[in-house]
C-alpha positions as CSV (number, residue, x, y, z in Angstrom):
1,M,-20.9,-58.2,96.4
2,L,-19.4,-56.6,93.3
3,C,-16.7,-59.3,93.1
4,L,-19.3,-62.1,93.3
5,L,-21.3,-60.3,90.5
6,L,-18.3,-60.2,88.3
7,L,-17.4,-63.8,88.9
8,A,-21.0,-64.8,88.0
9,V,-20.4,-63.1,84.6
10,L,-16.7,-63.9,84.0
11,L,-16.8,-67.7,84.6
12,P,-19.5,-68.5,82.1
13,T,-17.9,-66.0,79.7
14,A,-14.5,-67.8,80.0
15,G,-16.2,-71.1,79.3
16,L,-18.1,-69.7,76.3
17,L,-14.9,-68.2,74.9
18,Y,-13.0,-71.5,75.3
19,F,-15.6,-73.5,73.4
20,I,-15.9,-70.8,70.7
21,N,-12.1,-70.9,70.3
22,E,-12.0,-74.7,70.0
23,A,-14.8,-74.7,67.4
24,V,-13.2,-71.9,65.3
25,N,-9.8,-73.6,65.4
26,G,-11.2,-76.9,64.3
27,Q,-13.1,-75.3,61.5
28,R,-10.1,-73.3,60.4
29,N,-7.8,-76.4,60.4
30,M,-10.3,-78.4,58.4
31,A,-10.5,-75.6,55.9
32,R,-6.7,-75.4,55.6
33,Q,-6.5,-79.1,55.1
34,E,-9.0,-79.1,52.3
35,L,-7.4,-76.1,50.7
36,G,-3.9,-77.7,51.1
37,E,-5.1,-80.8,49.2
38,A,-6.5,-78.6,46.5
39,Y,-3.3,-76.7,46.0
40,L,-1.0,-79.8,46.2
41,G,-1.3,-80.2,42.5
42,Q,-0.3,-76.6,41.9
43,L,2.8,-77.2,44.1
44,R,3.8,-80.1,41.9
45,L,3.4,-77.9,38.8
46,I,5.5,-75.2,40.3
47,S,8.2,-77.7,41.2
48,T,8.3,-78.9,37.6
49,Q,8.6,-75.4,36.4
50,I,11.4,-74.7,38.8
51,D,13.3,-77.7,37.3
52,S,12.7,-76.3,33.8
53,F,14.0,-72.8,34.9
54,W,17.3,-74.2,36.0
55,E,17.5,-76.6,33.1
56,Q,17.2,-73.6,30.8
57,R,19.9,-71.8,32.8
58,A,22.2,-74.8,32.3
59,R,21.6,-74.8,28.6
60,E,22.4,-71.1,28.4
61,L,25.7,-71.7,30.1
62,D,26.6,-74.5,27.7
63,S,25.7,-72.6,24.6
64,S,27.5,-69.4,25.7
65,A,30.7,-71.3,26.7
66,A,30.9,-73.2,23.4
67,G,31.9,-70.2,21.3
68,E,33.8,-67.9,23.6
69,R,37.2,-67.7,25.2
70,P,37.0,-68.7,28.9
71,S,37.9,-65.2,30.2
72,I,35.3,-63.5,28.0
73,F,32.7,-66.1,28.9
74,F,33.4,-65.4,32.6
75,E,32.8,-61.6,32.1
76,H,29.7,-62.3,30.0
77,C,28.1,-64.5,32.7
78,V,28.8,-62.1,35.5
79,R,27.7,-58.9,33.7
80,D,24.5,-60.6,32.4
81,H,23.8,-62.1,35.8
82,L,23.7,-65.7,34.6
83,A,25.6,-66.5,37.7
84,D,27.5,-64.8,40.6
85,S,30.6,-66.4,39.3
86,V,31.7,-69.3,36.9
87,I,34.7,-71.5,36.6
88,C,35.5,-72.6,33.0
89,L,37.1,-76.0,32.7
90,N,39.4,-77.6,30.1
91,S,38.6,-80.9,28.6
92,D,40.7,-82.7,31.3
93,G,38.6,-81.0,34.0
94,S,41.3,-78.5,35.0
95,P,40.3,-74.8,35.5
96,A,40.8,-72.7,32.4
97,Y,39.5,-69.4,33.8
98,P,39.6,-68.4,36.6
99,A,42.6,-70.4,37.8
100,L,45.1,-70.4,40.6
101,A,48.6,-69.0,40.0
102,A,50.5,-71.2,37.6
103,A,53.9,-72.7,38.4
104,P,56.8,-70.9,36.4
105,L,57.9,-72.5,33.2
106,P,61.6,-73.2,32.6
107,D,63.5,-69.9,32.0
108,P,65.0,-69.9,28.5
109,T,67.4,-67.0,29.5
110,A,68.8,-68.9,32.5
111,R,72.0,-69.9,30.5
112,Q,72.4,-66.9,28.2
113,S,75.6,-65.1,28.9
114,E,74.2,-61.6,28.7
115,W,71.4,-62.4,31.1
116,V,73.8,-64.2,33.5
117,E,76.1,-61.2,33.5
118,A,73.2,-58.7,34.1
119,R,71.8,-60.8,37.0
120,S,75.3,-61.1,38.5
121,L,75.7,-57.3,38.5
122,E,72.3,-57.0,40.1
123,D,73.0,-59.5,42.8
124,A,76.4,-57.8,43.5
125,G,74.5,-54.5,44.1
126,K,75.9,-52.8,41.0
127,F,72.5,-51.6,40.1
128,A,73.5,-48.8,37.6
129,D,75.7,-51.3,35.6
130,A,73.0,-53.9,35.7
131,A,70.4,-51.4,34.5
132,G,72.6,-50.5,31.5
133,K,73.1,-54.2,30.7
134,Y,69.3,-54.9,30.9
135,A,68.7,-52.0,28.5
136,G,71.1,-53.5,26.0
137,I,69.4,-56.9,26.2
138,A,66.0,-55.3,25.7
139,E,67.0,-53.3,22.6
140,S,68.6,-56.3,20.9
141,A,65.9,-58.9,22.0
142,K,63.7,-60.3,19.2
143,D,61.2,-62.0,21.5
144,L,58.6,-59.5,22.9
145,S,58.4,-61.3,26.3
146,A,62.2,-61.4,26.7
147,A,62.4,-57.7,25.9
148,D,59.7,-56.8,28.4
149,R,61.4,-58.9,31.0
150,A,64.7,-57.1,30.3
151,W,63.0,-53.7,30.6
152,Q,61.4,-54.9,33.8
153,G,64.9,-55.8,35.1
154,R,66.2,-52.3,34.1
155,I,63.3,-50.6,35.9
156,R,63.9,-52.7,39.0
157,C,67.6,-51.7,39.1
158,L,66.9,-48.0,38.6
159,V,64.6,-48.1,41.6
160,Q,67.2,-49.9,43.7
161,S,69.9,-47.3,42.7
162,G,67.6,-44.5,43.8
163,Q,66.8,-43.2,40.3
164,T,63.0,-43.3,40.8
165,S,62.3,-40.5,38.3
166,S,64.2,-42.4,35.6
167,A,62.3,-45.6,36.5
168,I,59.0,-43.8,36.1
169,R,60.0,-42.4,32.7
170,E,61.1,-45.9,31.6
171,I,57.7,-47.4,32.5
172,E,55.9,-44.6,30.6
173,A,58.1,-45.2,27.6
174,Q,58.0,-49.0,27.5
175,F,54.7,-50.1,29.1
176,Y,52.2,-47.5,28.1
177,T,52.6,-48.3,24.4
178,Y,51.2,-51.0,22.1
179,R,54.6,-52.7,22.0
180,G,54.6,-53.4,25.7
181,A,51.1,-54.8,25.9
182,F,51.6,-58.6,25.5
183,G,54.9,-59.6,27.0
184,A,54.5,-62.3,29.7
185,S,56.7,-63.6,32.5
186,S,57.7,-67.2,33.0
187,D,54.6,-67.8,35.1
188,G,52.3,-66.3,32.5
189,R,51.8,-62.8,34.2
190,L,51.3,-59.8,31.9
191,I,54.4,-57.8,32.5
192,A,52.8,-54.5,31.3
193,A,50.0,-54.8,34.0
194,D,52.5,-55.4,36.8
195,E,54.7,-52.4,35.7
196,Q,51.7,-50.1,35.4
197,M,50.8,-51.0,39.0
198,H,54.5,-50.5,39.9
199,Y,54.2,-47.0,38.3
200,L,51.2,-46.1,40.5
201,L,53.0,-47.3,43.6
202,L,56.0,-45.1,42.7
203,L,53.7,-42.1,42.2
204,S,51.5,-42.7,45.2
205,A,53.2,-39.9,47.2
206,H,52.3,-37.4,44.4
207,V,48.7,-38.0,43.6
208,D,47.8,-35.7,40.7
209,D,45.9,-35.7,37.4
210,R,48.7,-37.8,35.8
211,Y,48.4,-40.3,38.5
212,S,44.6,-40.5,38.1
213,D,44.9,-40.8,34.3
214,H,47.3,-43.7,34.5
215,A,45.1,-45.4,37.2
216,G,42.2,-45.2,34.8
217,R,44.4,-46.9,32.1
218,L,45.2,-49.8,34.5
219,Q,41.6,-50.1,35.5
220,R,40.5,-50.4,31.9
221,L,43.2,-53.0,31.3
222,L,42.0,-55.1,34.2
223,Q,38.4,-54.9,33.1
224,N,39.4,-55.9,29.5
225,Y,38.8,-59.7,29.6
226,G,39.9,-60.0,26.0
227,Q,43.5,-59.3,27.2
228,Q,45.4,-62.4,28.3
229,I,45.8,-61.7,32.0
230,P,45.8,-64.7,34.4
231,S,42.9,-64.5,36.9
232,A,45.3,-64.7,39.8
233,Q,47.2,-61.6,38.6
234,R,44.0,-59.8,37.7
235,L,42.6,-60.4,41.2
236,F,45.9,-59.4,42.8
237,L,46.0,-56.1,41.0
238,M,42.4,-55.4,41.7
239,D,43.0,-55.8,45.4
240,H,46.0,-53.4,45.2
241,M,44.0,-50.8,43.2
242,R,41.1,-51.0,45.8
243,A,43.6,-50.0,48.4
244,L,45.1,-47.0,46.5
245,P,44.1,-43.4,47.2
246,L,41.9,-43.2,44.0
247,R,38.4,-41.9,43.3
248,P,35.6,-44.4,44.2
249,A,34.8,-45.0,40.6
250,Q,38.4,-46.0,39.8
251,R,38.4,-48.6,42.6
252,L,35.2,-50.2,41.4
253,F,35.4,-53.5,39.5
254,P,32.1,-55.1,38.5
255,T,33.7,-58.6,38.3
256,Y,35.8,-58.3,41.5
257,Q,33.4,-60.3,43.8
258,A,33.0,-63.0,41.1
259,E,36.8,-63.3,40.8
260,R,37.0,-63.5,44.6
261,I,34.3,-66.2,44.9
262,A,36.0,-68.4,42.2
263,E,39.4,-68.0,43.8
264,R,38.1,-69.1,47.1
265,V,36.3,-72.2,45.6
266,L,39.5,-73.1,43.7
267,S,41.9,-72.6,46.6
268,E,39.8,-74.9,48.8
269,G,39.5,-77.6,46.2
270,R,35.7,-77.2,45.7
271,A,35.7,-77.0,41.9
272,I,34.6,-80.6,41.4
273,Q,32.1,-81.6,38.9
274,G,29.0,-83.4,40.0
275,D,25.3,-83.9,39.1
276,A,23.7,-81.1,37.1
277,A,22.0,-79.7,40.2
278,L,22.6,-77.0,42.8
279,Q,24.9,-78.3,45.5
280,L,26.6,-76.7,48.4
281,T,30.3,-76.1,47.8
282,G,31.2,-76.4,51.5
283,I,31.6,-72.6,51.7
284,A,28.9,-70.7,53.5
285,D,26.1,-69.6,51.2
286,I,27.9,-70.6,48.0
287,W,26.3,-73.1,45.7
288,K,27.6,-74.7,42.5
289,M,25.8,-76.1,39.5
290,P,27.9,-77.9,36.8
291,S,26.7,-77.5,33.2
292,R,25.4,-80.5,31.3
293,D,28.5,-81.0,29.2
294,G,30.8,-80.4,32.2
295,T,32.7,-77.4,30.8
296,V,31.4,-74.9,33.2
297,I,30.7,-74.7,37.0
298,A,28.3,-71.9,37.8
299,L,28.5,-70.5,41.3
300,Y,25.6,-68.8,43.1
301,G,25.0,-67.2,46.5
302,T,21.9,-68.2,48.5
303,K,20.7,-64.6,48.2
304,T,21.0,-64.8,44.4
305,I,19.0,-68.0,44.2
306,L,16.3,-66.6,46.4
307,T,16.1,-63.4,44.3
308,A,15.8,-65.4,41.1
309,M,13.2,-67.7,42.5
310,R,11.3,-64.8,44.0
311,G,11.0,-63.2,40.6
312,F,10.1,-66.5,39.0
313,L,7.4,-67.2,41.6
314,E,6.0,-63.7,41.6
315,A,5.4,-64.0,37.9
316,R,3.2,-67.0,38.6
317,N,1.6,-65.6,41.8
318,R,0.0,-62.9,39.7
319,S,-2.2,-65.4,38.0
320,R,-3.1,-67.5,41.1
321,D,-4.5,-66.8,44.5
322,P,-1.9,-68.7,46.6
323,V,1.5,-67.2,47.3
324,F,4.4,-69.6,46.9
325,S,7.8,-69.2,48.5
326,L,11.2,-71.0,48.5
327,T,13.1,-72.1,51.6
328,P,16.8,-73.1,51.6
329,P,17.9,-76.3,53.3
330,G,18.3,-76.2,57.0
331,Q,15.7,-73.4,57.6
332,P,12.4,-74.1,59.4
333,M,9.3,-74.6,57.4
334,P,6.1,-72.8,58.2
335,A,3.9,-74.5,60.8
336,H,0.8,-74.4,58.5
337,G,0.3,-74.8,54.8
338,Q,1.6,-77.2,52.2
339,W,5.2,-77.7,51.0
340,M,7.2,-80.2,48.9
341,T,10.7,-80.6,47.3
342,A,11.4,-77.7,45.0
343,G,12.7,-80.0,42.2
344,L,15.6,-82.2,41.1
345,R,17.7,-79.1,40.3
346,L,17.3,-77.8,43.9
347,P,17.8,-80.8,46.2
348,G,17.0,-80.0,49.8
349,W,15.1,-76.8,48.9
350,Q,11.4,-76.7,49.7
351,I,8.6,-74.9,47.8
352,S,5.7,-73.9,50.1
353,M,2.4,-72.2,49.8
354,N,1.8,-69.3,52.2
355,A,-0.8,-70.2,54.8
356,T,-2.2,-66.7,54.6
357,S,-3.2,-67.1,51.0
358,M,-4.9,-70.4,51.9
359,G,-7.0,-68.4,54.5
360,K,-7.8,-65.9,51.8
361,S,-9.1,-68.6,49.5
362,G,-11.5,-69.6,52.3
363,A,-12.9,-66.0,52.7
364,G,-16.5,-67.2,52.9
365,A,-15.7,-69.6,55.8
366,Q,-13.7,-66.9,57.5
367,R,-16.5,-64.4,57.3
368,Q,-18.9,-66.9,58.8
369,I,-16.5,-67.7,61.6
370,A,-16.0,-63.9,62.2
371,S,-19.8,-63.3,62.4
372,Y,-20.1,-66.0,65.1
373,L,-17.2,-64.5,67.0
374,W,-18.7,-61.0,66.9
375,I,-22.1,-62.2,68.1
376,G,-20.4,-64.1,71.0
377,F,-18.2,-61.2,71.9
378,L,-21.0,-58.6,71.7
379,T,-23.2,-60.8,73.9
380,I,-20.4,-61.2,76.5
381,A,-19.5,-57.6,76.4
382,T,-23.2,-56.5,76.9
383,A,-23.5,-58.9,79.9
384,A,-20.2,-57.6,81.3
385,V,-21.2,-53.9,80.9
386,L,-24.6,-54.5,82.5
387,A,-23.0,-56.4,85.4
388,I,-20.4,-53.6,86.0
389,L,-23.1,-50.9,85.9
390,G,-25.3,-52.9,88.2
391,G,-22.4,-53.5,90.6
392,Q,-21.5,-49.8,90.6
393,T,-25.1,-48.8,91.3
394,L,-25.3,-51.4,94.1
395,R,-22.0,-50.2,95.5
396,R,-23.1,-46.6,95.4
397,Q,-26.4,-47.3,97.1
398,M,-24.6,-49.3,99.9
399,R,-22.1,-46.5,100.3
400,I,-24.9,-43.9,100.6
401,A,-26.9,-46.0,103.1
402,H,-23.7,-46.5,105.2
403,L,-23.0,-42.8,105.0
404,K,-26.5,-41.9,106.1
405,T,-26.3,-44.3,109.0
406,D,-22.9,-42.8,110.1
407,L,-24.3,-39.3,109.7
408,V,-27.4,-40.0,111.8
409,A,-25.2,-41.6,114.5
410,A,-22.7,-38.8,114.5
411,V,-25.4,-36.0,114.6
412,S,-27.3,-37.8,117.4
413,H,-24.1,-38.1,119.4
414,E,-23.0,-34.5,118.8
415,L,-26.5,-33.1,119.7
416,K,-26.9,-35.3,122.7
417,T,-23.6,-34.3,124.3
418,P,-24.2,-30.6,124.9
419,L,-27.9,-31.2,125.7
420,A,-26.9,-33.8,128.4
421,S,-24.3,-31.4,129.8
422,M,-26.9,-28.6,130.0
423,K,-29.5,-30.9,131.6
424,L,-26.9,-32.0,134.2
425,L,-26.0,-28.5,135.1
426,V,-29.6,-27.3,135.4
427,E,-30.5,-30.2,137.5
428,S,-27.5,-29.6,139.8
429,L,-28.7,-26.0,140.3
430,L,-32.3,-27.0,141.0
431,S,-31.3,-29.7,143.5
432,G,-29.9,-27.0,145.9
433,E,-32.1,-25.4,148.4
434,Q,-30.6,-21.9,147.8
435,F,-29.0,-20.4,144.7
436,E,-25.4,-19.4,145.6
437,P,-24.5,-16.5,143.3
438,K,-20.9,-17.7,142.6
439,R,-21.9,-21.3,141.9
440,T,-25.0,-20.2,139.9
441,R,-22.9,-17.9,137.7
442,Q,-20.3,-20.6,137.2
443,Y,-23.0,-23.1,136.1
444,L,-24.7,-20.6,133.9
445,Q,-21.4,-19.9,132.2
446,L,-21.0,-23.6,131.5
447,V,-24.5,-23.8,130.2
448,A,-23.9,-20.8,127.9
449,R,-20.7,-22.5,126.6
450,E,-22.5,-25.7,125.8
451,N,-25.3,-23.7,124.2
452,S,-22.7,-21.9,122.0
453,R,-21.2,-25.3,121.1
454,L,-24.7,-26.6,120.2
455,S,-25.4,-23.4,118.1
456,R,-22.1,-23.8,116.2
457,L,-23.0,-27.4,115.5
458,I,-26.4,-26.5,114.2
459,D,-25.0,-23.6,112.2
460,N,-22.6,-26.1,110.5
461,F,-25.4,-28.4,109.6
462,L,-27.4,-25.5,108.2
463,T,-24.4,-24.3,106.2
464,F,-23.8,-27.8,104.9
465,S,-27.5,-28.0,103.9
466,R,-27.3,-24.7,102.0
467,M,-24.1,-25.9,100.4
468,E,-25.9,-29.1,99.2
469,R,-28.8,-27.1,97.9
470,K,-26.5,-24.5,96.4
471,R,-28.4,-21.8,98.3
472,G,-25.5,-20.4,100.5
473,R,-25.9,-16.7,101.0
474,I,-22.8,-14.5,101.6
475,D,-23.4,-10.9,102.7
476,F,-20.3,-8.9,101.6
477,A,-19.2,-5.7,103.2
478,R,-15.9,-3.9,103.9
479,I,-14.5,-5.2,107.1
480,Q,-11.1,-5.2,108.9
481,P,-9.2,-8.5,109.1
482,E,-8.2,-7.9,112.7
483,S,-12.0,-7.7,113.7
484,V,-12.5,-11.1,112.2
485,A,-9.6,-12.6,114.2
486,R,-10.8,-10.8,117.5
487,A,-14.4,-12.1,117.0
488,A,-13.1,-15.7,116.6
489,I,-10.9,-15.4,119.7
490,D,-13.8,-14.0,121.7
491,S,-16.0,-16.9,120.6
492,I,-13.3,-19.3,121.8
493,G,-13.3,-17.6,125.2
494,D,-11.3,-19.3,127.8
495,R,-11.9,-22.8,126.6
496,F,-8.3,-23.1,125.3
497,P,-5.5,-20.5,124.8
498,V,-4.6,-19.1,121.4
499,N,-1.5,-17.0,120.6
500,V,-2.6,-14.2,118.3
501,E,-0.3,-12.2,116.1
502,I,-1.8,-9.5,113.9
503,A,0.3,-7.5,111.5
504,D,-0.3,-3.7,111.3
505,P,-1.4,-2.1,109.1
506,L,-3.7,-4.4,107.1
507,P,-5.9,-3.5,104.2
508,P,-9.6,-4.0,104.6
509,L,-11.5,-7.1,103.3
510,Y,-14.6,-7.2,101.2
511,A,-16.2,-10.2,102.8
512,D,-18.9,-11.7,105.1
513,A,-17.6,-11.2,108.7
514,D,-19.7,-14.0,110.2
515,A,-18.7,-16.5,107.5
516,L,-15.0,-15.7,108.0
517,V,-15.4,-16.1,111.8
518,T,-17.0,-19.5,111.1
519,V,-13.9,-20.4,109.0
520,L,-11.5,-19.4,111.8
521,L,-13.5,-21.1,114.5
522,N,-13.6,-24.4,112.6
523,L,-9.8,-24.2,112.0
524,L,-9.1,-23.4,115.7
525,E,-11.5,-26.1,116.9
526,N,-9.7,-28.6,114.7
527,A,-6.3,-27.4,116.1
528,Y,-7.7,-27.9,119.6
529,K,-9.1,-31.4,118.9
530,Y,-5.9,-32.8,117.3
531,T,-3.4,-31.6,119.9
532,D,-2.5,-33.1,123.2
533,E,-2.2,-31.5,126.6
534,N,0.9,-29.5,125.8
535,R,-0.8,-27.8,123.0
536,R,0.2,-24.6,121.3
537,I,-2.1,-22.9,118.9
538,D,-1.2,-19.8,116.9
539,L,-3.4,-17.5,114.9
540,C,-1.4,-15.1,112.6
541,V,-2.9,-12.5,110.4
542,S,-0.6,-10.9,107.8
543,F,-0.4,-9.3,104.3
544,S,1.8,-11.2,101.9
545,G,2.0,-11.3,98.1
546,G,-0.8,-8.9,97.7
547,R,-3.2,-11.0,99.7
548,I,-4.4,-11.2,103.3
549,C,-3.5,-14.4,105.0
550,F,-5.1,-16.1,108.1
551,A,-2.7,-18.9,109.4
552,V,-3.7,-21.3,112.1
553,K,-0.8,-23.4,113.4
554,D,-0.7,-26.2,115.9
555,N,1.7,-28.7,117.3
556,G,-0.7,-31.7,117.1
557,I,-0.7,-35.1,115.4
558,G,-0.1,-33.8,111.9
559,L,-1.2,-35.2,108.6
560,T,0.3,-37.5,106.0
561,E,0.3,-36.5,102.3
562,K,-2.5,-39.0,101.6
563,E,-4.6,-37.5,104.3
564,Q,-3.9,-33.9,103.2
565,K,-5.6,-34.8,99.8
566,K,-8.8,-36.0,101.6
567,I,-9.4,-33.7,104.6
568,F,-11.6,-31.2,102.6
569,R,-14.0,-34.0,101.6
570,R,-17.4,-34.0,103.4
571,F,-17.7,-36.4,106.4
572,Y,-14.0,-37.3,106.2
573,Q,-12.3,-37.7,109.6
574,V,-8.6,-38.3,110.1
575,D,-8.9,-40.5,113.2
576,G,-12.4,-41.8,114.1
577,R,-11.4,-42.7,117.6
578,L,-10.0,-39.2,118.4
579,T,-12.9,-37.4,116.8
580,R,-15.4,-39.6,118.7
581,Q,-13.8,-38.4,121.9
582,T,-13.6,-34.7,121.0
583,G,-16.7,-34.4,118.8
584,G,-17.3,-33.6,115.1
585,V,-18.8,-35.2,112.0
586,G,-16.3,-34.3,109.4
587,L,-18.0,-31.2,108.0
588,G,-15.8,-28.4,109.3
589,L,-13.1,-28.3,106.7
590,S,-15.5,-28.8,103.8
591,I,-17.4,-25.7,105.1
592,V,-14.1,-23.8,105.4
593,E,-13.3,-24.6,101.7
594,F,-16.8,-23.6,100.6
595,I,-16.7,-20.2,102.3
596,V,-13.2,-19.4,101.2
597,K,-13.9,-20.2,97.6
598,A,-17.1,-18.1,97.8
599,H,-14.7,-15.2,98.8
600,R,-12.4,-16.0,95.8
601,G,-9.7,-17.2,98.2
602,V,-7.6,-20.2,98.6
603,V,-7.1,-22.6,101.6
604,S,-4.0,-24.7,101.9
605,V,-2.4,-27.0,104.4
606,A,1.2,-27.8,105.3
607,S,1.8,-30.7,107.7
608,R,3.9,-33.6,108.7
609,P,3.0,-36.5,110.9
610,G,3.9,-35.7,114.5
611,A,5.0,-32.2,113.7
612,G,1.7,-30.4,113.7
613,S,-0.2,-28.6,110.9
614,T,-0.6,-25.1,109.5
615,F,-3.8,-24.1,107.6
616,V,-3.5,-20.9,105.6
617,V,-6.5,-19.0,104.3
618,S,-5.5,-16.5,101.6
619,L,-8.0,-13.8,100.6
620,P,-7.8,-10.8,98.2
621,P,-8.0,-7.3,99.8
622,S,-11.1,-5.1,99.4
623,S,-10.4,-3.3,96.1
624,S,-9.4,-6.5,94.2
625,A,-12.3,-8.5,95.7
626,E,-14.8,-5.9,94.8
627,E,-13.5,-5.7,91.2
628,A,-13.6,-9.5,90.9
629,A,-17.2,-9.5,92.2
630,A,-18.2,-6.8,89.8
């Protein structure tokens, strides 16, 4: 019935929600389309402004490159964040700075006798003689580059001959002075820079203040873009310094990544002029933009472009409701909203208007849609709640009616059984012509037993009635635990055997003796009902943990964990077929729990299916019970 009631509410609700959802989506899409058309003009304006932004950037590159040396212009662009890196070009289109390593020029000393003799001694392994010869050449040389090359040869020979300390002193004397600052090798490398790195490598085993001071000098030299150092040599020495055991600040070069990007583009042959627009270089996330006059190729990473455009767009978003964003080529566009090409300077890039902002611009329509939705949901929720409450009420009434029917049937059966037995016994006695004493006594004993059973059943009903009306009366008095156990056994009589074990001595109880006898009788009756012919029932009375314990143990059918949680409920019966054969209406254990709790005790059960059950009633002794009652 409850399921049918829920279906009657849920099916119309689902249909209503579907139509509301379709109507809302249609209204929302129409609003977005109207707003998209309204903002399309703004997208065109933003696209034009983006073109102007990169046009201005190209003019700045041209104007800066016109009056500066290529290496200084490179440093200026990187430090001022005009580009991630730049490549300055000569008039013939070849790279001026940065550039790949140049091929060596013809060596003017190749046929000079003194140089030939010094090289011959070095090749022959006569390093000491060669070092002396190179020193003579350096002192008499009139050309600075030739002198530096000779000093470089002398230092090389000193190291080969094992005179490292002398080589270190020679480097300090010749290449940490103004005189040794501009000599170049045949391939254009600054000899002083190479030797200063050589100096650090020779001292790398003895890192001290002197080592750190000379490392700082080389760092400053490499960051001085006014010094004529080829870019290939500068990058090579930066790489070596980053690998040396120096302080982090001495291994930091602000232009290192720019040098590395340019070197990669040049080495892969990507430094080719093209249209004055951002184009992929063919290297992941690296874009190039040639200047208008073709003297500079600016290099940008995708992240740099997005950062620059984000700042550009945020400056315009502050004055407009919509939020614009830029998307690189190859990335998916948003499913909703408007977009278009970002401009001639950014081919393949898309400028889009955030769909959320479009929704914000239609706030009035959104509020109207929301009000309709709230009304629909509240109506549906109210109907659902009322249906659930009505279903629960109906289910509760049906359960109560079913319970009453079962209770009347069980009570009728339980009352009819002992009455029928007594009627049969009395009629059997009256049918005889004479009353035989032995037979009469036997029948009267059976009548008395059925009468006791009927009395216990009526007592249970009366106790249950008092429990329901919360009028249960307990007459407390000091009693002995063994007297309660004996009274329960006497009430059982010879109907079934019970093994009794009573510890001695036991402290007295402050309790209602009749009520506790009722507890034990109910537990013993249950043990009898739920065991087979080979039954064994034990009643143990003991003192444990400061409490008096009555334990009733049987070897019957046992209980599952699920059943153990339900057995103390009113009218609950473990096996309806078995209880129908042996009697009972499912009130015994609920009465046990009620009486035990009234005595401030605890009743527990331990059982396994097929292994019997043990019910334990734990009660406080007389002194503690009286104190608790007081």
